[in-house]
C-alpha positions in Angstrom: 9.2 8.4 -6.1 8.0 10.7 -8.8 6.7 9.9 -12.3 9.7 11.3 -14.0 11.6 8.3 -12.8 8.7 5.8 -13.0 6.5 5.4 -16.0 4.0 3.4 -13.9 3.0 6.8 -12.5 1.6 9.9 -13.9 0.0 13.3 -12.3 -3.2 12.6 -10.5 -6.2 13.4 -12.6 -8.6 13.5 -10.0 -10.3 17.0 -9.1 -8.2 17.9 -6.0 -9.2 20.6 -3.7 -6.6 23.0 -2.4 -5.7 22.3 1.2 -3.4 23.7 3.8 0.3 22.2 3.8 0.8 19.2 6.1 1.8 20.3 9.8 5.2 19.4 11.3 7.3 19.3 8.1 10.5 18.1 10.0 8.7 15.1 10.9 6.4 14.2 7.7 8.1 15.4 4.4 8.6 14.6 0.8 4.9 14.2 0.0 4.1 13.1 -3.2 0.4 12.5 -4.9 0.4 10.9 -8.2 -1.8 8.2 -10.1 -0.8 4.8 -11.3 -0.7 5.3 -15.1 -3.6 3.1 -16.0 -5.6 4.2 -13.3 -6.0 8.1 -13.6 -9.1 8.3 -11.2 -7.0 6.6 -8.3 -4.8 8.8 -6.0 -1.5 7.2 -5.2 0.0 9.3 -2.3 3.5 8.8 -0.7 5.3 10.5 2.2 8.0 9.9 4.3 8.7 10.8 7.8 11.6 11.0 10.2 11.5 8.9 13.5 14.3 11.1 14.9 11.9 14.1 14.8 9.1 12.3 16.5 7.6 13.8 19.6 4.6 12.9 21.7 3.5 16.6 21.6 3.0 16.2 17.9 -0.2 14.5 18.1 -1.7 17.8 20.0 -0.1 19.9 17.6 -1.5 18.3 14.7 -4.9 17.7 16.2 -4.5 14.1 16.2 -6.0 12.6 19.2 -3.8 10.0 21.0 -5.4 6.7 21.2 -5.5 4.5 24.3 -4.1 1.6 22.2 -0.7 3.2 22.2 -0.1 3.9 25.7 2.5 1.1 26.0 3.6 1.5 22.5 7.1 2.2 21.4 8.1 5.6 19.5 8.4 3.8 16.3 4.5 2.7 16.5 3.5 5.9 17.7 5.3 7.7 14.9 3.8 5.5 12.2 0.4 5.9 13.6 0.7 9.6 13.5 2.4 9.9 10.0 -0.4 7.7 8.5 -3.5 9.5 10.2 -1.7 12.7 9.1 -1.3 11.4 5.2 -5.0 10.0 5.0 -6.6 13.3 6.6 -4.6 15.4 4.3 -5.5 13.2 1.0 -9.1 12.7 1.9 -9.6 16.7 2.7 -8.6 17.0 -1.1 -11.4 15.3 -1.9 -13.9 17.4 0.0 -13.8 15.7 3.6 -12.5 17.9 6.5 -11.0 16.6 9.7 -11.3 12.8 8.9 -9.8 10.5 11.6 -9.0 7.2 10.1 -10.1 4.3 12.6 -10.2 0.4 12.2 -13.0 -1.9 12.6 -13.0 -5.3 14.8 -10.8 -6.9 12.1 -8.5 -4.0 12.0 -9.1 -2.8 8.6 -9.3 0.6 8.0 -12.8 2.4 8.0 -12.7 4.8 5.3 -15.2 8.0 4.8 -18.5 7.3 2.9 -17.9 7.6 -0.8 -14.2 6.7 -0.6 -12.4 3.3 -0.8 -8.8 3.0 0.1 -5.6 1.0 1.2 -2.9 2.0 3.4 0.7 0.7 4.0 3.7 1.9 5.9 7.2 0.8 6.6 9.6 2.5 9.3 9.9 5.7 7.4 7.3 5.8 4.4 3.6 5.9 4.1 1.9 4.6 0.9 -2.0 5.2 0.3 -4.3 4.6 -2.5 -7.5 6.3 -2.6 -10.6 6.4 -5.1 -14.2 7.2 -4.9 -16.5 4.2 -4.4 -18.4 5.2 -7.8 -15.2 4.0 -9.6 -16.1 0.5 -8.9 -12.5 -0.5 -7.7 -10.9 -2.4 -5.1 -7.4 -1.4 -3.9 -4.8 -2.9 -2.5 -1.2 -1.3 -1.5 1.8 -2.6 0.0 5.4 -1.1 0.9 8.5 -3.0 2.1 11.7 -2.9 2.7 14.0 -5.4 0.9 14.6 -8.5 3.0 18.0 -9.3 3.9 19.3 -12.5 1.7 19.2 -15.0 4.8 15.6 -13.7 5.7 14.7 -14.3 2.0 16.2 -17.9 1.9 14.4 -18.5 4.9 11.1 -17.4 4.0 10.9 -18.2 0.4 9.1 -21.6 0.7 6.6 -19.7 2.7 5.8 -17.0 0.1 6.5 -18.9 -3.3 6.6 -22.2 -5.2 9.5 -23.1 -7.1 7.3 -22.5 -10.2 6.8 -18.9 -9.2 10.5 -18.3 -8.2 11.4 -19.3 -11.5 8.7 -16.8 -13.3 10.2 -13.9 -10.6 13.7 -14.5 -12.3 12.6 -13.0 -15.4 12.5 -9.8 -13.4 16.4 -10.0 -13.4 16.2 -8.3 -9.7 18.4 -10.1 -6.9 16.7 -13.1 -5.4 15.9 -11.1 -2.1 14.5 -8.1 -4.0 12.4 -10.6 -6.1 11.1 -12.3 -3.3 10.2 -9.0 -1.4 8.3 -8.3 -4.7 6.4 -11.4 -4.3 5.6 -10.9 -0.5 4.7 -7.2 -1.4 2.4 -8.2 -4.4 0.5 -10.8 -2.2 -0.2 -8.7 0.6 -1.5 -6.0 -2.2 -3.9 -8.4 -3.4 -4.7 -9.4 0.1 -5.7 -6.0 1.0 -7.7 -5.3 -2.1 -9.9 -8.6 -1.5 -10.2 -8.3 2.3 -12.8 -5.7 2.3 -15.0 -8.1 -0.2 -14.2 -11.4 1.5 -13.5 -10.9 5.1 -11.5 -13.9 5.4 -7.8 -14.4 6.0 -5.8 -15.6 2.5 -2.6 -17.9 2.6 0.7 -16.7 0.6 -0.6 -19.9 -1.7 -4.2 -18.7 -2.3 -2.6 -16.8 -5.3 0.3 -17.8 -7.7 2.6 -15.4 -9.7 2.3 -16.4 -13.2 4.0 -13.6 -15.3 6.7 -11.0 -14.8 8.2 -8.3 -16.9 11.7 -7.0 -16.5 12.3 -5.2 -13.2 8.7 -6.6 -12.2 7.3 -3.4 -13.3 4.1 -5.6 -14.3 3.2 -9.0 -12.4 0.4 -11.0 -13.2 -1.2 -13.1 -10.1 -3.7 -15.8 -10.1 -6.2 -17.2 -7.6 -5.6 -20.8 -6.7 -8.7 -21.1 -4.5 -12.4 -20.0 -5.0 -13.8 -17.4 -2.7 -16.9 -15.7 -2.1 -17.9 -12.4 -4.2 -17.2 -14.0 -7.8 -13.5 -14.4 -7.0 -13.0 -17.7 -8.3 -9.8 -20.1 -8.7 -8.1 -18.8 -11.9 -9.1 -15.2 -11.8 -6.1 -12.8 -12.9 -5.2 -9.9 -11.2 -2.3 -7.2 -12.8 0.1 -6.1 -10.3 2.5 -3.1 -10.5 5.8 -2.9 -9.0 8.2 0.1 -8.3 11.6 -0.6 -6.7 14.0 1.9 -5.6 17.1 1.3 -3.8 16.1 -1.0 -0.7 12.4 -0.4 -1.3 9.6 -2.1 -2.8 6.1 -0.6 -3.5 3.3 -2.4 -4.9 -0.2 -2.0 -5.8 -3.3 -3.9 -7.3 -6.3 -2.2 -8.7 -9.3 -4.1 -10.2 -13.1 -4.1 -10.5 -15.3 -5.2 -7.7 -17.0 -7.7 -9.8 
């Protein structure tokens, strides 16, 4: 994805440092570093990885420690872990933090370096990452998904959206399965944005979709429940969506208070 194809993206305006190219270009490639058009102080990084080019030897070659938690994991899971850690390390190095290894806390939430806030998502071949400085006062949530199969979307519709939300999503003009994937992805992005503040699980009905532009480029979600930290029922969040072929990328960026 690039800013020429999607008006929601612009060149990154952060003061980024020059860094060495990513290792293992045969495995991790198509690296883009942009910013959401309305948040030029936020980095949106995307990269693709090729599972067929994965080898366990890449962990040592790329200086990423192999975690014990992956001892019994399949190559797909190992490749996702390696690609995501490489992308995060590369991104934060551009912000002046060297040799960072992303870990997760007891809730499996990412532990970002001091002074940095972020959000991470991946599919079986794509990594998406939002990063900003904590001084920006922003909360970040990003999610990338493969578009659901039509039958899967039919089976999951009642879990993800109400009939009223589905009526709003029809304004996107997107096919049913794509529109439902957008709804799923946006609610995931909202959950990721709020979880560091709330530290509690959110069901899909914790927020409702109340507005949607053509192609779902801009979607408004509204909380239906009151949560701690000033996130009261009725609070609205503006989501952004990019749909490309069979992939959906969404993000939500908001103020902490």
